[in-house]
N, C-alpha and C positions, 0 to 999 in steps of 0.2 A: 949307143943311142939310148937315151933314157926312154923307158917304156913304163905305162901304168894301166891298170885294169879298169875298164869302163863298162858297168852293168846297164843294159839297155831297158829303159822303161817306156812302154808305148804311151803316146799322148792321147788323152781322153777327147772324144769328139765334142765340139762345142755346140750347145743347144741353141736352136734358132729363137729369135724374139717371138715368133708366132706361137711356138710351143709354150713359152712362158705365159703368154696371154691366155691361151685356151685353158691351161692348168689353173690359172688364177680365177678365171670366170667360173669354172666348175666348182672351185672352192667356195666362191662367194654364193653361188646358187645353193649349195648344200647347207651352208651356214644359215642363210636366210630361212630355208625350210625348217631347220632345227629350231630357230628362234620363234617362228610362227607357231610351231607345234607346242612349244613350251609356254607361250603367253597365256592361254586359257588356264593351264595348271597353276601358274604363278599368280595369276589374277584371282582365281578361286580361293587361293590360300592367303589372299590379302597381301602378297608379297610384291604385287605390281599393280599399282592404281592406274590401270589402262583400260579404256572403254573399247572393246572390240567392235561394237556397233558403229561408233562415230570416229574411231581412230584418234581420239584426243586424250590427253593426260588428264586424269581425275585428281582434284585436290580435295582433301578431307575438309569438311566444314563443321563447325560446332552446331549441334542440334538447335541451340537457342537462337542461332542466326538464320535458320531456315524459315521461309514464310509459312504462316498458319492459314489454312482455308477451311471454312465451315461447309460441310456437305449436307444438304437437306434431301432425304429420301422420302418420296411421296409414293405410298403403296396403293393409293386410290387409283382405280381404273374404271373402264366402263362396266365391268361385271360387278365390282363392289358397289358402285353407285346404284345400279339397278336393284341389287339385293337390299341395300339400305332403304330404297324407296318402297319396295314391294313386300318385303318379308313380314311386316306387321299385318298385312292383309291376308296372309296364308295362315290358317288355323288348324288345329286338331279337332276332329269330330269323334266323339266317344259314343259308341252304341251300347246302351244299357238294356239288358234283358233280365231283370231281377225276377227270380222265381220264388224265393223265400228269404227270411231274415238270416238263415244259416249259410247263405251262399258266400263262400270264402273269397270269391273273386270280386265281390261287391256288385255283381251283376254285369260287369263290363264284358261284353261278348267280343269286342274288338275295337280298334281305332283306325281311323283313316285321316284324310286331310280334306280341306275345304278352302274356298276362296271367297272372301267378302267382296261383292261386286257392286253393292248399292247401299247408300245410307240416306234414310229419309228421317222425318221428324219422329224420333223415339224408336225407330226400327232400322235394323241392318239386315241385309239379305246375303245368304251364303249358299253357293252352289257346290255340290259334292257329287259322288256317285251313288246310284241307287243301291248297289251291293254293299256300300259302306253303312247305310242306315236300315237295310232290310232286316225285318224281324224285331226292331227296337221297340221297347215299351217306353223308354225315355231316351232323350238325346241331350248331350252337353257339348259345348264348344270350349276348347282349351286355347286361350290366347297365347301370344308369344312369351309373355312374362309368367305363364303358368296359371293365370287366373281362369277359373272355370265359370261359365254362365250357361244357364238353361237355354235349350233351343226347341223350337216347335217345327214339326214337319208341315210344310205347305202342300207339297205333292211330290211324287216321283214317277219315274218312267223306266220300266225294266228294259224296254226295246232299245232305248238310246243310253241306258245306264246313267241317268242323271237325276238329281233330286235337288230341291230348293228348301232351305230352312230359313227361319227368321229368329232374330235374337234382339234383346234390348241393346241400343247402341251407346249407352252411357259410358262404356269403357272401350269403345272402338276408336282407334287412332288413325287407321288408314283404310282406304278403299282401292281395289285394283281397277285399272282400266283395261277394257277389251280392245284388242287390235283387230287386224284384218287377216284372217287365216288364209284367204284366197291368194294373197300376195307372197305366201311363204314359198321359198325355193330350197331345193336340196343343197346342202352345204352351208346353209345359213346358221350362224351360231345361236344357241338357245341355252336357257338356264331352267332347271327344274327345282322347284322349292316344295318341300313336303315333310312328312314325319315318317321316314322308313323304319319299319320294325317297331313302331310304337312311339309314345310321346317322349321317351327318354332321348330320342334323336330328333326332337322337334326342330323345325326350321332348317333342316339339312339342305345344303345347296350342292347340286351337281351341275356340271357344264358339259355341253356336247354340241352336236350339229343336227340339223334336219337330215335324216338318212333317206327319207322318201315321203311323198305326199299321195293322197288318194289311195291308201292301202285298204283293201277290203278284207275284213276279218269276220268269219261266220260267228253269229251270236245265237245261242239257245236260250232265249228268254223264258220260254215255257218250261225248260228243264225236262223235256221229254226225250232227250237224246238226239233230236234232229234240229239242225240250225234253221231258224225261222227269220233271220235277218242278217244282212251284211252290213256291219258297221264300217263307215268310212273313217279312217283314222290317219294321223300323222305319225310317222316312224322317226324315232330319235335314238341316238346312242348315249344320251345323257342317262345315267343310272336311275332307274325307276324300280323300286322294290315294294313288297307288301307294306302298306301303310302310306305310301305315296299316292295311292288312289284318291282322286278328288282334288289333288294339289294342282299347282299352276305350272304350265310350260310357258316361258316368257321369252320374248325376243330381246335383242340387245338395246332396244328403245324402251324397255320396261313395260311393254304391253303384253297382256295375256293373250296368247294365240291358241292355247289348248288347255283342256282339262284332262290331266293324266288319269288313265283309266285302268290299264292292265300292263302286265309284262309277260312275254313268253318265257316261262321259267323252266324250260327243259334243260337237262344237265349238259347237253351239247350246244346250247344256244347262250351267247353272251352279247350284251350291248344292243338288245332290241327292246325299246320301250315304246308304248303306244299312247296317243293322246287324242281326245275328241276335239276336232277343230271348232273354235268358238263360233265361226259363221254358221255351223250346223247346230251348235248348242244353243245359240241365242233364241231362236223361235221356240225351242222346247222350254227354255228357261221362262220365256214370257208367258207361254201357255200354263205352265205349272204355277207361276206367280199369280196369274189372273183367274185360273179355273181350278187349280189343284190337280189337273190332269192334262194330258196332251190330247187336244181335240183332232181326231183323225177321221177322215171319211171311211165308210166300210161298205162292203157288198152284202154281207149277211149270209155267207156260205161257209161250210166246212170244206177243206180242200186237201188234196195231195198232189205232189208232182207226179206226172205220168211216169217218169223214170223210177218212182218208188213202188210201182205196181208191176207185177209180173207181166212180161211181154205176151204170155199166153192169152191174157185177157184183152189185149189191145184190139184184136179182131173179133175174138169169139164173144166177149162180153160187151165191149164198148163199140164194136162195129166200125172201127176207125179205118180209113184208107191206109194202105201199107206205107205211104210216104209220110204219114203223120207219126212222128216218134217223140215229140216234145209237146208239153202243154200242161194244163191244170185240170185235174179231175174233181168235179163237184161231188162231194161225199154227203152233203146234206144242205138243205136250204131253209132259212127262216122265212115263213110265208109273208110276214110283215115287213121284210127287209127290202132294200132296192132290188136285189136279185130276184127275190120272190115275187115282188110286184111286177117285174119285167117278164115273168113267166119261165124263169130258169128252173131246171129240174135236176134231181139226183142223177149222176153218171154223165151229165153233159161235160164235154172236154173243151175248156177255153184255150184258144191258141193266140188270141190277139185282144188287147185292151187298150182303148183310146188310141187306136191306130198304130200301136207298137206290139211286136211279137213278144209273147211271154212263154218262156220255156220251163220256168219252175216257180215255186212259191215265192222265193226271195225276189225274183224279178217282177212278179205282178205286184208285190207290196211296194216295191221301189217306185213303180209307175203310179199305183193308187195313192200313195202318201204324198205325192206331188200335187194331187188335185185338192181343191178346197171343198168344204162342206157346201152342198147346194149345186155343185157343178154336175154336168151330165157327161156321160161317156159311153161310147159304142163298144159292145163286146161281140166278138165273133167266136163261135164255138161249133162243135160237132155233136149231133144227136142222132143215134142210130145210123151213122154213116153219112148223114146229110149235113152240109154246112149251113148254119143259121146265124142271125145277128139279133142283138137286143140293145135297147137304149135304156140306160139306168140313170136315175137321179140320185146322187150320193148323199147320204145322211150321216149323222154323227154316232159314233160308238166308242167306248173305251176298251172294248174287247179286242185283244191283239189278234191280228191275222184273220179277221172276219170281213 
């Protein structure tokens, strides 16, 4: 029998169709991921003109075939329009205190800012701060183009820190309009124009908002170390620096709503500028323009706040009831004044004026200065422990605090 060797080879199992399908699907997914990852790289190298945003093929186009568009950029806005309209009306005020011909400074003691608010036949009027012109022997106005013209002081008022000057109007181009400061609201945008740090920065513009209204700032107009008035001011974060004093605070409609007066310049304080509201400034300006001074009613007394006197004297010297802890102590009386004619005496303690309680000097002045010359007012006071009253007819005086 023929025989032959046969080596056994096991048969490989046959893969199912389902397995082939799953393997192919996995391969396709991996391939797609790799392609998507490679597209940005190839596109950034200019190797693949493909727009990932739109998923469309990009076709290079000759630059000469691209459409040309002209773009007009208008940088004018509300602020630049306001500045253009008002800036010519904001001027520099030069305080000249010449002592001798060898004065190397030319006699210029300092500079500030001012606002031209009125123009009549031959004359223009400028409002500025009292402290800007204080002590001047001569005054000059520096216009926006650098031209200087002589100025004459009509009058000033240290209590409100305002002054009015007049100049020849032959070179005056613009006059500022007053707005209504009673309508100003916190957060409202404002623009300050002035000459910070001197005339080399004339016409500087800063922008901010109204930070607060009806702020009360103590003022020592007599420079005796004691505040004798509370100035009501607007607070803004528009930068106001030395030299800005007397300049304009303007609303977005181009109206002057404040006369910049001072800045709290402590090292730890930033962004606090103060401005006199024009509604308070206008009556003062009108008095200065018409009379050269502010016409205020007065009582004719020298006074101190009760809290400025040692409490040991309240009962022992003044004979006050123990529940009286605030008021005005009469330190002297002009016999020909309204108070003198009403019979008031030294060491009387005023607690009420015109129906309103008065706790200190600032408060009684605030009530007094709201009255008109010729008005009458009722005063309640203590004398030797007894409460009394007197009726006074107010007259005029330019003496502060009387």
